[in-house]
C-alpha positions as a printed Julia matrix, in Angstrom:
336×3 Matrix{Float64}:
  36.4    69.33  -94.85
  38.72   70.49  -91.8
  41.06   67.71  -90.45
  41.16   66.83  -86.67
  44.37   68.3   -84.94
  46.56   65.44  -83.48
  46.28   64.98  -79.44
  49.1    66.87  -77.86
  51.68   64.5   -76.16
  52.94   65.73  -72.79
  56.82   66.1   -72.74
  58.9    63.25  -71.23
  59.45   65.15  -68.0
  55.92   65.76  -67.26
  55.21   62.0   -67.74
  57.67   60.98  -65.29
  56.39   63.32  -62.81
  52.84   61.69  -63.14
  54.12   58.15  -62.93
  55.95   58.99  -59.67
  53.01   60.75  -58.17
  50.68   57.65  -59.17
  52.83   54.87  -57.81
  54.11   57.04  -54.84
  50.38   57.43  -53.73
  49.75   53.85  -53.97
  53.13   52.97  -52.12
  51.87   55.62  -49.3
  48.53   53.86  -49.03
  50.37   50.47  -48.76
  52.7    51.68  -45.97
  50.1    53.3   -43.9
  47.9    50.36  -44.12
  50.93   47.96  -42.74
  51.49   50.44  -39.99
  48.01   50.69  -38.86
  47.72   46.76  -38.81
  51.14   46.69  -36.79
  50.02   49.29  -34.44
  46.6    47.54  -33.89
  48.06   44.17  -33.17
  50.68   45.62  -30.81
  47.86   47.46  -28.98
  45.23   44.66  -28.82
  44.74   42.89  -25.37
  46.36   39.39  -25.09
  43.95   36.53  -25.16
  43.01   35.19  -21.82
  44.51   31.77  -21.18
  41.99   28.94  -21.52
  40.62   27.71  -18.2
  41.32   24.12  -17.6
  38.25   21.9   -17.31
  37.36   21.06  -13.75
  38.33   17.29  -12.88
  35.34   15.02  -12.25
  34.88   14.22   -8.66
  35.77   10.68   -7.54
  33.02    8.25   -6.94
  32.39    7.76   -3.15
  32.61    4.25   -1.83
  30.95    3.94    1.5
  32.77    2.04    4.45
  30.8    -1.04    5.94
  29.71    1.05    8.94
  28.23    3.72    6.81
  26.27    1.24    4.84
  25.23   -0.4     8.12
  24.01    2.91    9.51
  22.24    3.74    6.39
  20.48    0.51    6.08
  19.42    0.6     9.72
  18.17    4.02    9.63
  16.26    3.38    6.59
  14.65    0.16    8.18
  13.57    2.07   11.19
  11.93    4.65    9.17
  10.18    2.14    6.97
   8.83    0.48   10.24
   7.42    3.83   11.43
   5.71    4.4     8.2
   3.99    1.18    8.23
   2.28    1.54   11.44
  -0.64    3.46   10.08
  -0.66    1.26    6.7
  -1.23   -1.78    8.89
  -4.34   -0.07   10.54
  -5.74    1.03    7.22
  -5.29   -2.36    5.63
  -7.16   -3.89    8.51
  -9.76   -1.38    8.3
 -10.35   -2.27    4.51
 -10.24   -6.0     5.4
 -12.76   -5.87    8.11
 -15.06   -3.3     6.67
 -17.37   -6.02    5.15
 -17.39   -8.01    8.35
 -18.73   -5.14   10.27
 -21.18   -4.26    7.51
 -22.46   -7.97    7.68
 -23.27   -7.79   11.31
 -26.65   -5.87   10.87
 -27.64   -8.47    8.15
 -26.61  -11.25   10.28
 -28.81   -9.87   13.16
 -31.71   -9.73   10.78
 -31.27  -13.47   10.15
 -30.61  -14.18   13.75
 -33.79  -12.68   14.69
 -36.02  -14.61   12.48
 -37.74  -17.9    12.85
 -35.85  -19.37   10.02
 -32.64  -18.0    11.51
 -33.43  -19.35   15.01
 -33.9   -22.83   13.61
 -31.09  -22.64   11.26
 -28.77  -21.83   14.21
 -29.98  -24.57   16.4
 -29.51  -27.04   13.73
 -26.02  -25.79   13.07
 -25.25  -25.9    16.86
 -26.61  -29.49   17.11
 -24.66  -30.53   14.01
 -21.38  -28.6    14.74
 -21.7   -26.45   11.78
 -22.09  -23.21   13.35
 -18.56  -22.14   12.35
 -19.25  -22.88    8.53
 -22.43  -20.69    8.97
 -20.74  -17.97   10.55
 -17.96  -17.93    7.96
 -20.47  -17.7     5.07
 -22.42  -14.83    6.74
 -19.76  -12.78    8.39
 -16.29  -13.64    6.9
 -17.24  -14.16    3.24
 -14.26  -13.1     0.97
 -12.01  -12.67    4.26
  -9.15  -14.68    3.19
  -8.85  -13.14   -0.35
  -9.02   -9.56    1.0
  -6.49  -10.48    3.68
  -3.96  -11.82    1.07
  -4.44   -8.77   -1.26
  -3.78   -6.23    1.63
  -0.87   -8.29    2.79
   0.91   -8.12   -0.56
   0.11   -4.29   -0.53
   1.98   -4.27    2.72
   4.95   -5.99    1.42
   5.06   -3.38   -1.57
   4.69   -0.34    0.76
   7.42   -1.42    3.07
   9.86   -1.85    0.03
   8.93    1.56   -1.32
   9.18    3.18    2.33
  12.61    1.47    2.65
  13.76    2.57   -0.83
  12.62    6.07    0.0
  14.4     6.41    3.35
  17.59    4.73    2.02
  17.66    7.0    -0.95
  17.4    10.07    1.12
  20.11    8.96    3.51
  22.56    8.02    0.79
  21.91   11.44   -0.98
  22.6    13.34    2.42
  25.93   11.38    2.67
  26.95   12.28   -0.79
  26.01   15.93   -0.71
  29.12   18.13   -0.05
  28.96   21.9    -0.21
  25.75   21.61   -2.08
  27.23   19.2    -4.79
  25.85   15.59   -5.05
  29.14   13.35   -5.39
  28.79   10.28   -7.57
  28.37    6.96   -5.8
  30.97    4.16   -6.11
  30.08    0.97   -8.2
  30.46   -1.35   -5.19
  28.52    0.86   -2.83
  25.7     1.01   -5.52
  25.72   -2.75   -5.89
  25.47   -3.23   -2.29
  22.45   -0.74   -2.12
  20.76   -2.31   -5.03
  20.97   -5.77   -3.35
  19.37   -4.27   -0.22
  16.52   -2.84   -1.98
  15.82   -6.12   -3.94
  15.78   -7.85   -0.5
  13.44   -5.42    1.13
  10.29   -7.02   -0.48
  11.34  -10.77   -0.5
  12.64  -11.0     3.26
  10.09  -12.75    5.28
   7.14  -11.37    3.2
   3.85  -10.4     4.94
   1.87  -12.22    2.42
   3.37  -15.49    3.56
   1.95  -14.76    7.05
  -1.58  -14.06    5.4
  -1.66  -17.75    4.5
  -1.16  -18.74    8.09
  -3.6   -16.14    9.35
  -6.61  -16.85    7.14
  -6.28  -20.53    6.09
  -9.29  -22.88    6.53
  -8.13  -24.04   10.1
  -7.43  -20.38   11.26
 -10.88  -19.18    9.93
 -12.52  -22.19   11.45
 -10.85  -21.14   14.69
 -12.18  -17.58   14.56
 -15.66  -18.26   13.76
 -15.73  -21.19   16.25
 -15.0   -18.75   19.04
 -17.79  -16.57   17.9
 -19.75  -19.5    17.24
 -19.59  -21.08   20.61
 -21.01  -17.99   22.28
 -23.92  -17.51   19.93
 -25.01  -21.31   20.29
 -24.73  -20.99   23.93
 -27.19  -17.84   23.66
 -29.29  -19.71   20.95
 -29.71  -22.71   23.35
 -30.69  -20.79   26.36
 -33.16  -18.81   24.32
 -34.65  -21.83   22.82
 -35.18  -23.55   26.24
 -36.9   -20.38   27.58
 -39.09  -19.97   24.62
 -40.1   -23.66   24.7
 -41.34  -23.24   28.32
 -43.15  -19.98   27.42
 -44.63  -21.73   24.14
 -45.67  -24.72   25.89
 -47.57  -22.84   28.45
 -49.39  -20.59   25.79
 -50.26  -23.85   23.44
 -51.37  -26.02   26.46
 -53.91  -23.02   27.2
 -54.91  -22.98   23.58
 -55.21  -26.85   23.01
 -58.81  -27.2    24.16
 -60.04  -24.52   21.77
 -57.85  -26.05   19.01
 -59.57  -29.32   19.66
 -62.96  -27.99   19.69
 -62.15  -26.08   16.48
 -61.14  -29.26   14.66
 -64.08  -31.28   15.89
 -65.99  -30.56   12.83
 -63.3   -32.26   10.57
 -64.54  -35.88   11.65
 -61.68  -38.5    10.57
 -59.42  -35.35    9.65
 -59.75  -34.01   13.09
 -56.2   -35.44   14.01
 -54.69  -33.84   11.11
 -56.53  -30.55   11.57
 -55.34  -30.37   15.05
 -51.62  -31.25   14.22
 -51.54  -28.27   11.66
 -53.21  -25.97   14.13
 -50.66  -26.95   16.8
 -47.64  -26.47   14.43
 -49.05  -23.25   13.31
 -49.73  -22.04   16.76
 -46.02  -23.17   17.72
 -44.5   -21.08   14.92
 -46.86  -18.1    15.51
 -45.53  -18.24   19.11
 -42.07  -18.4    17.74
 -42.47  -15.41   15.58
 -44.0   -13.35   18.49
 -41.27  -14.41   20.99
 -38.55  -13.75   18.31
 -39.94  -10.23   17.73
 -40.06   -9.39   21.34
 -36.29  -10.82   21.76
 -35.21   -8.68   18.9
 -36.93   -5.65   20.28
 -35.34   -5.95   23.59
 -32.02   -7.69   22.78
 -30.89   -6.79   19.23
 -28.62   -3.88   20.07
 -26.95   -5.85   22.86
 -26.55   -8.76   20.42
 -25.0    -6.6    17.6
 -22.82   -5.05   20.15
 -21.44   -8.27   21.23
 -20.82   -9.41   17.8
 -18.84   -6.19   17.18
 -16.81   -6.91   20.19
 -15.95  -10.43   19.15
 -14.93   -8.98   15.67
 -12.75   -6.22   17.38
 -11.05   -8.79   19.31
 -10.17  -10.75   16.2
  -9.08   -7.68   14.55
  -6.73   -6.76   17.44
  -5.41  -10.22   17.17
  -4.59   -9.87   13.41
  -3.02   -6.51   14.12
  -0.79   -7.84   16.6
   0.2   -10.58   14.26
   0.84   -8.4    11.25
   2.92   -6.01   13.48
   4.94   -8.85   14.77
   5.37  -10.07   11.24
   6.61   -6.69   10.12
   9.2    -6.43   13.12
  10.37   -9.85   12.14
  10.96   -8.57    8.72
  12.99   -5.7     9.89
  15.11   -7.91   12.3
  15.78  -10.47    9.59
  16.78   -7.61    6.83
  19.1    -6.09    9.64
  20.76   -9.41   10.38
  21.28  -10.06    6.6
  23.02   -6.68    6.39
  25.33   -7.49    9.31
  26.08  -10.98    7.85
  26.54   -9.92    4.33
  30.06   -8.77    3.36
  29.69   -5.13    2.8
  33.55   -4.36    2.39
  33.95   -1.79   -0.45
  37.55   -1.46   -0.61
  37.26    1.91    1.28
  38.8     2.11    4.87
  36.57    0.99    7.78
């Protein structure tokens, strides 16, 4: 078999040249890489200096005069807001009273109502009767609405004061933080807006048993006078008509023998009440509208008196709060 010829070995000079070419290429690549990195570093833009964080604005402490002005302005605004609220509250309180007037007129223009009112006038209980028929639930409604007025006043004061404080703290469109002492003074003012001279306390004085008795007594006095005058006029008219029919009644009962007296008495009573019913119906036909209008007028007068009392109570609340702000030490450490 033929034998493989041995691999030719390059001469020493050729191997040296190959080694130089190999390592020279590597060195050249390394030098080029370093040069590119240095050039890139030198030509890259310098990093922008890091911006310093803006300093937080210092909290604002209001001077005493500022607080006084803010509180006074908020009180004035709250007082104006409450004007329609008082009227709306009274409308809700008195709506059932006005609704009861036609019902009371039905009772008034009935035989039962006539004699009930005559009895109440005679025994001095007309006020209690009117309280039950016209003013039922009045005290509870008044107390509920008065408590709402206190809540509404506090809310109006808080909203107005908040708007005023925000306006004072807004500088160039930015709202500055409020100082701790000023915040404490404002929080205290908000807390007192509801508890200072509460209207709910006034409700007790305006709707207590004595107050309601005075209201219905004034109405009852006028109604009692009308009832008494009408009863006297009716008695005369009924006496004439009954006297005219007495003979016919006696003749009609003559058949009853021993029971004729009882028959005549029953007949007389029946004729009396029949005449009552007729006269009451005629009275209602001619006078009911006037009677209801007069009742509404009396209730209007009472409602107007309550409106004046509630308005005065709220005004007293504003004055009391204003004085408490004046007397309170509102110094906050800021220059006055």
